[in-house]
PAZAPA-4460 file (N, C-alpha, C; in steps of 0.05 Angstrom, whole numbers, plus 32768, in hexadecimal, padded with zeros to 4 digits):
% residues 302
    n_x    n_y    n_z   ca_x   ca_y   ca_z    c_x    c_y    c_z   seq   type   mol
   8010   7FE8   8000   8000   8000   8001   8011   801B   8001     1      M     A
   800B   802C   7FEF   801C   8046   7FED   8015   8057   8001     2      S     A
   8029   806A   8008   8024   807F   801A   8028   809B   800D     3      G     A
   8026   80B1   801B   8029   80CC   800E   8045   80CF   8001     4      L     A
   8059   80C1   800F   8074   80C6   8004   8078   80B8   7FE9     5      S     A
   8066   80A7   7FE0   8068   809B   7FC6   805B   80AC   7FB0     6      D     A
   804C   80C1   7FB6   8040   80CF   7FA1   8050   80DB   7F8D     7      I     A
   8068   80E8   7F93   8079   80F5   7F7F   8081   80E1   7F67     8      P     A
   8085   80C7   7F6F   808C   80B5   7F59   8076   80B0   7F45     9      K     A
   805D   80B8   7F4C   8047   80B2   7F38   8041   80C9   7F2A    10      Y     A
   804E   80E2   7F2F   804B   80FA   7F1E   8058   80F7   7F03    11      L     A
   804F   8108   7EF0   805F   8107   7ED5   807D   810B   7ED9    12      K     A
   808B   80FB   7ECC   80A9   80FB   7ECE   80B3   8114   7EC1    13      T     A
   80A7   811F   7EAC   80B2   8137   7E9E   809C   814C   7E9D    14      A     A
   809F   8160   7EAF   808C   8177   7EAE   809A   818E   7EA2    15      I     A
   8091   8196   7E8B   809E   81AB   7E7C   8096   81C6   7E86    16      T     A
   80A6   81D9   7E80   80A0   81F5   7E88   8085   81FD   7E7E    17      E     A
   807D   81F6   7E66   8062   81FD   7E5D   804D   81EF   7E6E    18      K     A
   8052   81D5   7E76   803F   81CA   7E8A   803B   81D9   7EA3    19      D     A
   8052   81E4   7EAC   8050   81F1   7EC5   8041   820D   7EC5    20      L     A
   803B   8215   7EAE   802B   822F   7EAA   800E   822A   7EAE    21      L     A
   8005   8211   7EAB   7FEA   8209   7EAA   7FE2   81FD   7EC5    22      Q     A
   7FCA   8204   7ECF   7FBE   81F8   7EE6   7FB7   81DB   7EDF    23      A     A
   7FBA   81C7   7EF1   7FB4   81AC   7EEA   7FB4   819C   7F04    24      Q     A
   7FA7   8185   7F02   7FA9   8170   7F18   7FC4   8160   7F12    25      R     A
   7FD2   815C   7F26   7FEC   814F   7F25   7FE7   8130   7F2D    26      L     A
   7FD7   812C   7F41   7FD3   8112   7F4D   7FB4   810F   7F54    27      F     A
   7FAA   80F7   7F4D   7F8D   80F4   7F50   7F89   80D8   7F5E    28      H     A
   7F8D   80D8   7F77   7F89   80BF   7F87   7F6B   80B6   7F86    29      G     A
   7F5A   80CA   7F84   7F3D   80C5   7F87   7F33   80B0   7F71    30      R     A
   7F45   80AB   7F5C   7F3C   8098   7F48   7F42   807B   7F4F    31      G     A
   7F4B   8077   7F67   7F52   805C   7F70   7F66   804E   7F61    32      H     A
   7F77   805C   7F52   7F8C   804F   7F42   7FA5   804A   7F53    33      A     A
   7FA8   8056   7F6B   7FBD   8055   7F7C   7FB6   804A   7F97    34      Y     A
   7FBD   8032   7F9D   7FB3   8024   7FB5   7FBC   8035   7FCE    35      E     A
   7FAB   8039   7FE0   7FB1   8048   7FF9   7FB2   8066   7FF5    36      G     A
   7FAD   8070   7FDF   7FAF   808D   7FDA   7F96   809B   7FCD    37      L     A
   7F7E   808C   7FD1   7F65   8096   7FC5   7F5A   80AD   7FD4    38      N     A
   7F67   80B7   7FEA   7F5E   80CD   7FF7   7F6F   80E6   7FF4    39      H     A
   7F80   80E5   7FDC   7F92   80FC   7FD7   7F90   8105   7FBB    40      V     A
   7F90   811F   7FB9   7F93   812B   7F9D   7FA8   8143   7FA1    41      T     A
   7FB7   8148   7F8B   7FC8   8160   7F8B   7FC4   8171   7F71    42      I     A
   7FBF   818A   7F76   7FBC   819C   7F5F   7FD3   81B0   7F5E    43      D     A
   7FDA   81B7   7F44   7FEE   81CC   7F3F   7FDD   81E4   7F36    44      W     A
   7FDE   81F9   7F47   7FD1   8213   7F40   7FE6   8228   7F43    45      L     A
   7FF5   822A   7F2D   800E   823C   7F2F   800A   8256   7F3B    46      P     A
   801A   825D   7F50   8032   824C   7F5A   802C   823D   7F73    47      P     A
   8013   8233   7F76   800A   8223   7F8F   8006   8206   7F88    48      V     A
   8013   81F5   7F9A   800B   81D8   7F9B   7FF8   81D4   7FB1    49      L     A
   7FDF   81C8   7FA7   7FCB   81C5   7FBA   7FC7   81A6   7FBF    50      L     A
   7FCD   819C   7FD7   7FC7   8181   7FDE   7FAD   8180   7FED    51      I     A
   7F9B   816F   7FE3   7F81   816B   7FEE   7F7F   814F   7FFB    52      T     A
   7F77   814E   8014   7F75   8134   8022   7F56   812F   8028    53      L     A
   7F4D   8119   8021   7F31   8112   8028   7F30   8101   8040    54      F     A
   7F46   80FC   804D   7F4A   80ED   8066   7F64   80F8   8073    55      A     A
   7F66   80F8   808D   7F7E   8104   809B   7F96   80F2   8097    56      P     A
   7FAE   8102   8098   7FC8   80F5   8095   7FDA   8102   80AA    57      E     A
   7FEC   80F4   80B3   7FFF   8100   80C9   800E   8118   80BC    58      P     A
   8014   812B   80CD   8020   8145   80C4   803B   813F   80B8    59      S     A
   8049   812B   80C4   8063   8123   80BC   8064   8119   809F    60      S     A
   804F   810B   8098   804D   8101   807B   8047   8118   8069    61      E     A
   8037   812B   8071   802F   8142   805F   8049   8151   805B    62      I     A
   8057   8158   806F   8070   8168   806C   8083   815B   805A    63      E     A
   8086   8141   805C   8099   8132   804C   8090   8134   802E    64      A     A
   8077   8132   8029   806C   8133   800F   8071   814E   8003    65      L     A
   806C   8162   8013   8070   8180   800A   808C   8184   8002    66      A     A
   809F   8179   8012   80BD   817E   800C   80C2   8172   7FF2    67      D     A
   80B8   8159   7FEB   80BE   814A   7FD4   80B1   815A   7FBB    68      K     A
   809B   8167   7FBF   808D   8173   7FA9   809C   818D   7FA3    69      L     A
   80A6   819C   7FB8   80B6   81B2   7FB3   80D0   81AE   7FA1    70      L     A
   80DA   8197   7FA3   80F2   8190   7F93   80EA   818D   7F77    71      L     A
   80D1   8185   7F71   80C8   8181   7F57   80BE   8199   7F4B    72      L     A
   80B3   81AC   7F5B   80A7   81C6   7F52   80B7   81DD   7F5E    73      F     A
   80CD   81E4   7F54   80DC   81FB   7F5F   80D0   8214   7F5E    74      P     A
   80BC   8217   7F4B   80AD   822F   7F48   8098   8233   7F5C    75      G     A
   8092   821E   7F6D   807D   821F   7F80   8083   8233   7F96    76      C     A
   8070   8243   7F9E   8072   8258   7FB1   8062   8251   7FC9    77      K     A
   8050   823D   7FCA   803E   8236   7FDF   8036   821A   7FDC    78      S     A
   8038   820B   7FF1   802D   81F0   7FF3   8016   81F1   8007    79      V     A
   7FFD   81EB   7FFE   7FE7   81ED   800F   7FD9   81D2   8011    80      Q     A
   7FCA   81CF   8028   7FBD   81B5   802F   7FA0   81BB   8034    81      L     A
   7F8F   81AD   8025   7F73   81B0   802A   7F67   8197   803A    82      Q     A
   7F5A   819B   804F   7F4F   8186   805E   7F33   8180   8055    83      H     A
   7F30   8172   8041   7F14   816F   8034   7F01   815E   8043    84      R     A
   7F0C   814F   8056   7EFD   813D   8068   7EEE   814C   807D    85      Y     A
   7EF7   8168   8081   7EE8   8179   8092   7ED3   8189   8083    86      E     A
   7EBD   8191   8090   7EA5   819C   8083   7EAD   81B3   8071    87      L     A
   7EBD   81C4   807D   7EC2   81E0   806E   7EDA   81DD   805B    88      S     A
   7EE8   81C5   805E   7F00   81C2   804A   7F15   81D7   8050    89      G     A
   7F1D   81DB   8068   7F31   81EF   806F   7F4B   81E9   805F    90      P     A
   7F5A   81FF   805A   7F74   81FD   804C   7F8A   8209   8060    91      I     A
   7FA0   81F9   8063   7FB8   8203   8072   7FCE   8208   805E    92      D     A
   7FDF   821E   8063   7FF7   8221   8055   800C   8212   8064    93      V     A
   8019   81FD   8057   802D   81EE   8066   804A   81F4   805D    94      I     A
   804C   8201   8047   8066   8209   803C   8064   8225   802C    95      K     A
   8075   8237   8033   8077   824D   8021   8063   8263   8029    96      G     A
   805A   8272   8013   8049   828B   8017   802D   8284   801A    97      E     A
   801F   8299   8028   8002   8299   802A   7FF5   82A3   8012    98      I     A
   7FE9   8293   8001   7FE0   829C   7FE9   7FC1   8291   7FE7    99      I     A
   7FAE   82A3   7FE7   7F93   829D   7FE9   7F84   82A4   7FCF   100      Q     A
   7F8C   82B9   7FC0   7F80   82BF   7FA7   7F96   82BE   7F92   101      Q     A
   7F8E   82B1   7F7C   7FA2   82AF   7F64   7F93   82AB   7F4B   102      L     A
   7FA1   82AF   7F34   7F96   82AB   7F1B   7FA5   8295   7F0E   103      V     A
   7F97   8280   7F02   7FA2   826B   7EF6   7F9C   826B   7ED8   104      I     A
   7FAC   825C   7ECA   7FAA   825A   7EAA   7F9F   823E   7EA5   105      T     A
   7F8D   823B   7E91   7F87   8223   7E89   7F7F   8226   7E6C   106      E     A
   7F8D   8217   7E59   7F85   821A   7E3C   7F85   8237   7E34   107      S     A
   7F99   8247   7E3B   7F9C   8264   7E35   7F86   8274   7E41   108      N     A
   7F74   826B   7E52   7F60   827C   7E5F   7F68   827E   7E7D   109      L     A
   7F5F   8294   7E88   7F66   8299   7EA4   7F4E   8298   7EB7   110      Q     A
   7F52   828F   7ECF   7F3D   828C   7EE2   7F47   8293   7EFD   111      F     A
   7F33   829F   7F0D   7F39   82A6   7F29   7F36   828F   7F3D   112      N     A
   7F4A   828A   7F4D   7F49   8275   7F60   7F4A   8281   7F7D   113      I     A
   7F3A   8274   7F8F   7F3C   827C   7FAB   7F43   8265   7FBC   114      S     A
   7F55   8267   7FCD   7F5F   8251   7FE0   7F58   825A   7FFB   115      L     A
   7F49   8248   8008   7F42   824B   8025   7F27   825B   802A   116      G     A
   7F1C   8262   8013   7F02   8270   8016   7EE9   8260   8015   117      Q     A
   7EEB   8249   8007   7ED4   8235   8006   7EE2   821A   7FFF   118      A     A
   7ED0   8205   7FFF   7EDA   81EA   7FF9   7EE5   81E9   7FDE   119      R     A
   7ED9   81F4   7FCA   7EE3   81F4   7FAF   7EF1   820D   7FA9   120      N     A
   7F06   820B   7F96   7F18   8221   7F90   7F0D   8235   7F7C   121      T     A
   7EF9   822D   7F6B   7EEF   8240   7F57   7EF0   8233   7F3D   122      G     A
   7EFE   821F   7F37   7EFF   8212   7F1E   7F04   81F3   7F22   123      L     A
   7EF4   81E2   7F15   7EF7   81C5   7F16   7F0A   81BD   7F00   124      F     A
   7F22   81B4   7F06   7F36   81AF   7EF1   7F30   8197   7EE2   125      L     A
   7F1D   8184   7EEC   7F19   816C   7EDB   7F06   8173   7EC5   126      D     A
   7EFA   818C   7EC4   7EE8   8196   7EAE   7EF9   81A2   7E97   127      M     A
   7F14   81A1   7E99   7F23   81AE   7E84   7F1A   81A7   7E6A   128      K     A
   7F1A   818D   7E63   7F14   8184   7E47   7EF8   818D   7E3E   129      N     A
   7EE5   818E   7E53   7ECB   8198   7E4D   7ECB   81B6   7E46   130      G     A
   7EDB   81C5   7E53   7EDD   81E1   7E4C   7EE8   81E6   7E30   131      R     A
   7EFD   81D5   7E2A   7F0A   81D6   7E0F   7EF4   81CF   7DF9   132      D     A
   7EE3   81BC   7DFF   7ECD   81B4   7DEC   7EBA   81CB   7DE7   133      W     A
   7EB3   81D6   7DFF   7E9F   81EC   7DFA   7EAB   8203   7DEB   134      V     A
   7EC6   820A   7DEF   7ED1   821F   7DDF   7ED1   8218   7DC0   135      Q     A
   7ED5   81FD   7DBB   7ED8   81F6   7D9F   7EBB   81F4   7D92   136      S     A
   7EA6   81F5   7DA1   7E8A   81F1   7D97   7E77   8209   7D9A   137      Q     A
   7E83   821F   7DA3   7E71   8236   7DAA   7E6C   824B   7D95   138      S     A
   7E7D   824A   7D80   7E7A   825F   7D6E   7E5E   8266   7D63   139      K     A
   7E56   827F   7D67   7E3B   8289   7D5E   7E24   827C   7D6D   140      N     A
   7E2A   826F   7D83   7E14   825F   7D91   7E0B   8270   7DAA   141      K     A
   7DF1   826E   7DAE   7DE4   8279   7DC6   7DE7   8262   7DDC   142      R     A
   7DF5   8268   7DF1   7DFC   8252   7E05   7DEF   8258   7E1F   143      V     A
   7DE4   8241   7E2A   7DD8   8241   7E44   7DEA   8230   7E57   144      L     A
   7DF2   823C   7E6C   7E07   822F   7E7E   7DF8   822B   7E9A   145      N     A
   7DEE   8214   7E9C   7DDF   820F   7EB7   7DF3   8207   7ECC   146      L     A
   7DED   820E   7EE3   7DFD   8208   7EFB   7E1A   8213   7EF6   147      F     A
   7E1B   822D   7EEE   7E32   8237   7EE1   7E4A   823B   7EF4   148      S     A
   7E44   823C   7F10   7E5A   8241   7F24   7E69   8259   7F1C   149      Y     A
   7E81   8258   7F18   7E93   8272   7F13   7E96   8275   7EF4   150      T     A
   7E85   8269   7EE4   7E85   826D   7EC8   7E9A   8267   7EB6   151      C     A
   7EAA   8251   7EC1   7EC2   8249   7EAE   7EB7   8241   7E92   152      G     A
   7EA1   8233   7E90   7E97   822B   7E75   7E8F   8245   7E65   153      F     A
   7E84   8259   7E71   7E7D   8272   7E64   7E94   827F   7E59   154      S     A
   7EAA   8280   7E68   7EC5   828D   7E5E   7ECF   827E   7E45   155      V     A
   7ECB   8262   7E48   7ED4   8253   7E30   7EC2   8258   7E18   156      A     A
   7EA8   8259   7E1D   7E95   825F   7E06   7E9A   8278   7DF9   157      A     A
   7E9E   828E   7E09   7EA4   82AA   7DFE   7EC0   82AA   7DEF   158      I     A
   7ED3   8299   7DF9   7EED   8298   7DEA   7EE9   8287   7DCF   159      A     A
   7ED4   8279   7DCF   7ECD   826A   7DB8   7EB8   8279   7DA5   160      G     A
   7EB4   8294   7DAA   7EA4   82A5   7D9A   7E88   829E   7D9A   161      L     A
   7E7E   8297   7DB3   7E60   8293   7DB6   7E52   82AC   7DB3   162      A     A
   7E39   82AC   7DA7   7E29   82C1   7DA2   7E1F   82CF   7DBC   163      K     A
   7E18   82BE   7DD2   7E12   82C6   7DEA   7E13   82B0   7DFE   164      S     A
   7E13   82B8   7E19   7E14   82A1   7E2D   7E02   82AA   7E43   165      V     A
   7DF0   829A   7E4C   7DE1   829E   7E66   7DEB   828D   7E79   166      L     A
   7DF8   8295   7E91   7E00   8287   7EA7   7DEB   8286   7EBD   167      N     A
   7DE5   826E   7EC7   7DCF   826B   7EDC   7DDB   825D   7EF4   168      V     A
   7DD7   8268   7F0A   7DE0   825C   7F22   7DD1   8267   7F3A   169      D     A
   7DD2   8259   7F51   7DC3   8264   7F69   7DD7   8274   7F7B   170      M     A
   7DF1   8275   7F75   7E04   8282   7F85   7E0C   829C   7F78   171      S     A
   7E05   82B2   7F87   7E0E   82CE   7F7C   7E2D   82D0   7F7F   172      S     A
   7E3A   82C7   7F93   7E58   82CA   7F93   7E65   82BB   7F7D   173      P     A
   7E5B   82A3   7F78   7E67   8293   7F60   7E62   82A3   7F46   174      A     A
   7E49   82AF   7F41   7E47   82BE   7F28   7E57   82D8   7F28   175      L     A
   7E5B   82E4   7F40   7E6D   82FD   7F3F   7E8A   82F2   7F38   176      N     A
   7E95   82DC   7F41   7EAE   82D3   7F38   7EAD   82CE   7F1C   177      V     A
   7E96   82C4   7F10   7E95   82C0   7EF4   7E98   82DA   7EE3   178      G     A
   7E8C   82EF   7EEB   7E8F   8309   7EE0   7EAD   8311   7EE0   179      R     A
   7EBA   830C   7EF8   7ED6   8312   7EF9   7EE8   8302   7EE7   180      D     A
   7EDF   82E9   7EE2   7EEE   82D6   7ED1   7EEB   82E1   7EB4   181      N     A
   7ED4   82EA   7EAA   7ED2   82F4   7E8F   7EE4   8310   7E8E   182      H     A
   7EE2   8320   7EA0   7EF5   8338   7EA0   7F11   8331   7EA0   183      R     A
   7F18   831D   7EAF   7F36   8314   7EAF   7F3F   830D   7E96   184      L     A
   7F2C   8301   7E83   7F33   82F8   7E69   7F2D   830E   7E52   185      N     A
   7F2A   8328   7E5D   7F24   833E   7E4C   7F0B   8337   7E38   186      Q     A
   7EF8   832A   7E44   7EE0   8324   7E35   7EC9   8337   7E3D   187      Q     A
   7EBC   8342   7E2B   7EA6   8354   7E30   7E8F   8343   7E3C   188      S     A
   7E81   8350   7E50   7E67   8341   7E59   7E50   834A   7E4C   189      C     A
   7E52   835A   7E34   7E39   8363   7E27   7E29   834C   7E1E   190      D     A
   7E33   8337   7E18   7E23   8320   7E0D   7E22   8309   7E20   191      V     A
   7E2B   830D   7E39   7E2B   82F9   7E4F   7E17   8302   7E64   192      V     A
   7E07   82F0   7E6D   7DF2   82F7   7E83   7DF8   82E4   7E9A   193      S     A
   7DF1   82EF   7EB2   7DF4   82DF   7ECA   7DDC   82E2   7EDA   194      F     A
   7DCF   82CB   7EE0   7DB6   82CE   7EEE   7DB6   82B9   7F06   195      E     A
   7DAF   82C3   7F1D   7DAD   82B2   7F35   7D91   82A6   7F34   196      K     A
   7D8E   828E   7F2E   7D73   8280   7F2D   7D75   8263   7F37   197      L     A
   7D5D   825C   7F41   7D5A   823E   7F48   7D51   8233   7F2C   198      N     A
   7D61   8223   7F1D   7D5C   821A   7F05   7D41   820A   7F04   199      I     A
   7D3B   81FC   7F18   7D24   81EA   7F17   7D0A   81F9   7F1D   200      F     A
   7D0C   8213   7F22   7CF4   8224   7F26   7CF5   823A   7F0F   201      K     A
   7D07   8235   7EFA   7D0B   824A   7EE7   7D08   8242   7ECB   202      S     A
   7CFC   822C   7EC5   7CFA   8223   7EAA   7CED   8236   7E97   203      F     A
   7CD6   8243   7EA2   7CC8   8256   7E91   7CD9   826D   7E8A   204      G     A
   7CEC   8276   7E9C   7CFF   828B   7E95   7D11   8283   7E83   205      R     A
   7D1C   826B   7E84   7D30   8260   7E70   7D23   8260   7E53   206      L     A
   7D09   8258   7E53   7CFB   8259   7E3A   7CF9   8274   7E2C   207      K     A
   7CF4   8288   7E3D   7CF3   82A4   7E33   7D0E   82AE   7E2B   208      K     A
   7D23   82A5   7E38   7D3F   82AD   7E31   7D4B   829F   7E18   209      R     A
   7D3E   8287   7E12   7D48   8277   7DFC   7D3C   827F   7DE2   210      G     A
   7D41   826D   7DCD   7D4D   8254   7DCE   7D6A   8257   7DCD   211      P     A
   7D76   8241   7DD9   7D94   823F   7DDB   7DA1   8229   7DC7   212      F     A
   7DB8   822F   7DBC   7DC4   821B   7DAA   7DD7   8206   7DB9   213      D     A
   7DDF   820D   7DD0   7DF2   81FD   7DDF   7DEC   81FE   7DFC   214      L     A
   7DE8   81E6   7E09   7DE1   81E5   7E25   7DFA   81D8   7E32   215      L     A
   7E01   81E4   7E47   7E16   81D8   7E5A   7E09   81D3   7E74   216      I     A
   7E07   81BC   7E7D   7DFB   81B5   7E97   7E0E   81A4   7EA7   217      C     A
   7E17   81B3   7EBD   7E2C   81A4   7ECF   7E23   81AA   7EEB   218      D     A
   7E0D   8199   7EF4   7E02   819E   7F10   7E14   8191   7F26   219      P     A
   7E0F   819B   7F3D   7E19   818D   7F56   7E0A   8173   7F58   220      P     A
   7E18   815F   7F64   7E08   8148   7F68   7DF4   8149   7F7D   221      T     A
   7DF9   8159   7F93   7DE5   815D   7FA8   7DEA   8177   7FB7   222      F     A
   7DD8   8187   7FB9   7DD8   819F   7FCA   7DBE   81A0   7FDA   223      Q     A
   7DC0   819D   7FF5   7DA9   819B   8006   7D94   81B4   8000   224      K     A
   7D7C   81AA   7FFA   7D67   81C0   7FF6   7D66   81CB   7FDB   225      G     A
   7D79   81C4   7FC7   7D77   81CE   7FAE   7D7C   81BB   7F98   226      S     A
   7D8F   81A7   7F9A   7D96   8194   7F84   7D99   8179   7F91   227      V     A
   7D8B   8167   7F86   7D8E   814A   7F89   7D8D   813F   7F6B   228      D     A
   7DA5   813B   7F60   7DA9   8139   7F43   7D9B   811F   7F38   229      I     A
   7D99   810A   7F48   7D8A   80F3   7F3D   7D6C   80F8   7F38   230      E     A
   7D61   8108   7F48   7D45   8111   7F43   7D42   8129   7F33   231      K     A
   7D54   813B   7F32   7D53   8155   7F24   7D5D   8155   7F09   232      D     A
   7D71   8145   7EFF   7D7B   8147   7EE5   7D65   8141   7ED1   233      Y     A
   7D55   812C   7ED5   7D3D   8127   7EC2   7D2C   813F   7EBE   234      P     A
   7D28   8150   7ED3   7D17   8168   7ED0   7D22   817A   7EBA   235      K     A
   7D3D   817C   7EB7   7D49   818C   7EA3   7D45   8180   7E87   236      I     A
   7D4C   8165   7E86   7D4B   8158   7E6C   7D32   8158   7E5F   237      L     A
   7D1B   8155   7E70   7D00   8153   7E63   7CF7   816D   7E59   238      R     A
   7D04   8183   7E5F   7CFC   819F   7E57   7D0E   81A8   7E43   239      R     A
   7D21   819A   7E37   7D33   81A5   7E25   7D28   81B1   7E0C   240      L     A
   7D0F   81A6   7E04   7D04   81B1   7DEA   7CF5   81CC   7DF1   241      N     A
   7CF4   81D5   7E0B   7CE7   81EE   7E0E   7CFB   8207   7E0E   242      T     A
   7D15   8200   7E12   7D29   8217   7E11   7D40   8212   7DFE   243      F     A
   7D43   81FA   7DF2   7D58   81F5   7DDF   7D51   81F9   7DC2   244      M     A
   7D61   8202   7DAF   7D59   8205   7D95   7D5B   81EB   7D86   245      A     A
   7D51   81EB   7D6C   7D52   81D4   7D5B   7D71   81D2   7D55   246      A     A
   7D7A   81B8   7D51   7D97   81B1   7D4C   7DA9   81BB   7D62   247      N     A
   7DA1   81BE   7D79   7DB3   81C7   7D91   7DC3   81B1   7D9B   248      S     A
   7DD7   81B8   7DAB   7DEB   81A6   7DB5   7DE8   81A8   7DD4   249      M     A
   7DF0   8191   7DE1   7DF0   8190   7DFF   7E0B   8184   7E09   250      L     A
   7E15   8190   7E1E   7E2A   8183   7E2D   7E20   817E   7E49   251      M     A
   7E1C   8165   7E4F   7E0E   815C   7E68   7E25   8151   7E7A   252      L     A
   7E28   8159   7E91   7E3D   8151   7EA5   7E30   8145   7EBD   253      C     A
   7E3D   8131   7EC7   7E31   8121   7EDF   7E4A   8117   7EEE   254      L     A
   7E4C   8122   7F07   7E62   811A   7F17   7E55   8109   7F2F   255      N     A
   7E4A   80F2   7F28   7E3E   80E2   7F3A   7E44   80C4   7F33   256      A     A
   7E5B   80B8   7F3C   7E64   809E   7F32   7E4D   8089   7F37   257      P     A
   7E3D   808D   7F4B   7E2A   8077   7F50   7E14   8078   7F3B   258      E     A
   7E13   808B   7F2C   7DFD   808E   7F15   7E0A   8086   7EFC   259      L     A
   7E20   8094   7EF5   7E2F   808F   7EDE   7E23   8097   7EC4   260      G     A
   7E2F   8092   7EAE   7E25   809A   7E92   7E0C   808F   7E8C   261      R     A
   7E05   8076   7E95   7DED   8069   7E8E   7DD5   807A   7E98   262      G     A
   7DD6   8088   7EAE   7DC2   8099   7EB8   7DBA   80AD   7EA4   263      F     A
   7DCF   80BC   7E99   7DC8   80D0   7E84   7DBE   80C4   7E6A   264      L     A
   7DCA   80AE   7E61   7DC2   80A2   7E48   7DA5   8099   7E49   265      L     A
   7D9E   808A   7E60   7D82   8081   7E62   7D6D   8098   7E63   266      E     A
   7D74   80AD   7E71   7D61   80C2   7E73   7D5E   80D3   7E5B   267      H     A
   7D75   80D5   7E4B   7D75   80E3   7E32   7D63   80D4   7E1E   268      M     A
   7D66   80BB   7E1D   7D57   80A8   7E0B   7D39   80AB   7E12   269      Q     A
   7D32   80AD   7E2B   7D17   80AD   7E35   7D0B   80CA   7E2F   270      E     A
   7D1A   80DE   7E3A   7D0E   80FA   7E3B   7D17   810B   7E23   271      L     A
   7D2B   8106   7E14   7D35   8118   7DFF   7D3E   8107   7DE8   272      A     A
   7D2E   80F4   7DDE   7D3A   80E1   7DCA   7D42   80EE   7DAF   273      P     A
   7D3C   8108   7DA8   7D44   8113   7D91   7D64   811A   7D92   274      S     A
   7D6F   8119   7DA9   7D8B   811F   7DAC   7D9B   8105   7DAA   275      Y     A
   7DB2   8106   7D9B   7DC3   80F0   7D98   7DDE   80F5   7DA4   276      Q     A
   7DEA   80E2   7DB0   7E04   80E3   7DBD   7E19   80E9   7DA7   277      L     A
   7E2A   80FE   7DA9   7E3C   8102   7D95   7E59   8100   7DA0   278      I     A
   7E5C   8102   7DBA   7E78   8103   7DC7   7E76   80FD   7DE3   279      A     A
   7E8B   80EF   7DEC   7E8F   80ED   7E0A   7EAB   80F8   7E0F   280      E     A
   7EAA   810B   7E23   7EC3   811A   7E29   7ECF   8110   7E41   281      I     A
   7EE8   8106   7E40   7EF5   80FC   7E58   7F05   8112   7E66   282      K     A
   7F09   810E   7E80   7F1B   8122   7E8C   7F38   811F   7E84   283      P     A
   7F4A   8133   7E8B   7F65   812E   7E86   7F6F   8113   7E92   284      P     A
   7F85   8109   7E86   7F8C   80EC   7E8B   7F93   80E8   7EAA   285      E     A
   7F9B   80FD   7EB6   7FA3   80FA   7ED2   7F8C   80F0   7EE3   286      V     A
   7F74   80F4   7ED9   7F5B   80EA   7EE9   7F53   80CF   7EE4   287      Y     A
   7F68   80BF   7EE0   7F62   80A1   7ED9   7F50   8095   7EF0   288      A     A
   7F3D   8085   7EE7   7F2B   8078   7EF9   7F2F   805A   7EF9   289      E     A
   7F39   804E   7F0C   7F3E   8031   7F0C   7F23   8023   7F0E   290      A     A
   7F0D   802F   7F17   7EF4   8021   7F1A   7EE0   8028   7F07   291      E     A
   7EE8   8037   7EF3   7ED8   8041   7EDE   7EC1   8055   7EE5   292      G     A
   7EC7   8062   7EFD   7EB4   8076   7F07   7EBD   8091   7F01   293      K     A
   7EB2   80A7   7F0D   7EBC   80C1   7F0A   7EA9   80D4   7EF9   294      G     A
   7EB5   80E7   7EEF   7EA7   80FC   7EE0   7E9D   80F0   7EC3   295      L     A
   7E83   80F7   7EBF   7E77   80F1   7EA5   7E6F   810C   7E95   296      T     A
   7E79   810D   7E7C   7E72   8125   7E6D   7E68   8117   7E51   297      I     A
   7E50   811B   7E4B   7E44   8111   7E32   7E3A   8128   7E21   298      L     A
   7E3F   8129   7E06   7E37   813E   7DF5   7E22   8133   7DE2   299      C     A
   7E0C   8141   7DDD   7DF7   8139   7DCC   7DEF   814E   7DB6   300      F     A
   7DE5   8147   7DA1   7DDB   8159   7D8D   7DBF   8152   7D84   301      K     A
   7DAE   8164   7D80   7D92   815F   7D76   7D93   815B   7D59   302      A     A
***
């Protein structure tokens, strides 16, 4: 069984200077591909290394891991540790500078990151390939971004020359970060809208704002009082014809391993049979899943 000190040998053996400019996951123990390490992830958020633990580890083990990582990443200015097994997911600085706000680069786009302010940093790195796909498919399209969070997909869509984007989320602070992310990339918000809405109570409003040519749907699996995705995803799928245009495209995301891709395929066949599966987007290779679980991203076209 492996311990924290074994992690550096699993990292890429050749990390180029170009690689080091991009934010990325370096180690993904959550995929159960490394025995004894399924409670550990490591992200590179230049110039910060963020170690996330989903179960406690002795401080001596953590310190030793941090020292080894610093040898591999001489440009690192701060090694931080998130205790994700605690409710608020607090973050400690264990080596170097206290850095809580930074800007990271992914696929030549920039995003604001916050460390120690909330459980999530502001950008889900496993969605990189999804954002790349959105950028490649958005030209001249009217885009609807549901559960938009900090609007990473919206930034990608505008970079891909979308005609317009409507971002919908229940969090005003997340939408405010979304506005800042567009400004960060020198993108005008003239064709970008941000609306704080409960999606499941706003289908009439979406119909009035539509029709849309591209839907991005990336819901949380569960949020008490607002989202239970097993029950709520079908509510969106059965109403697609009320707010989506003819010949529209969908990118449907599901981060619920217990449901899997079959959940989306079965409900699409039942509730939106005019849409055909055209692509399945896999996360970056580092997110290898030994048990075939993890993030599902399926793309459909009417």
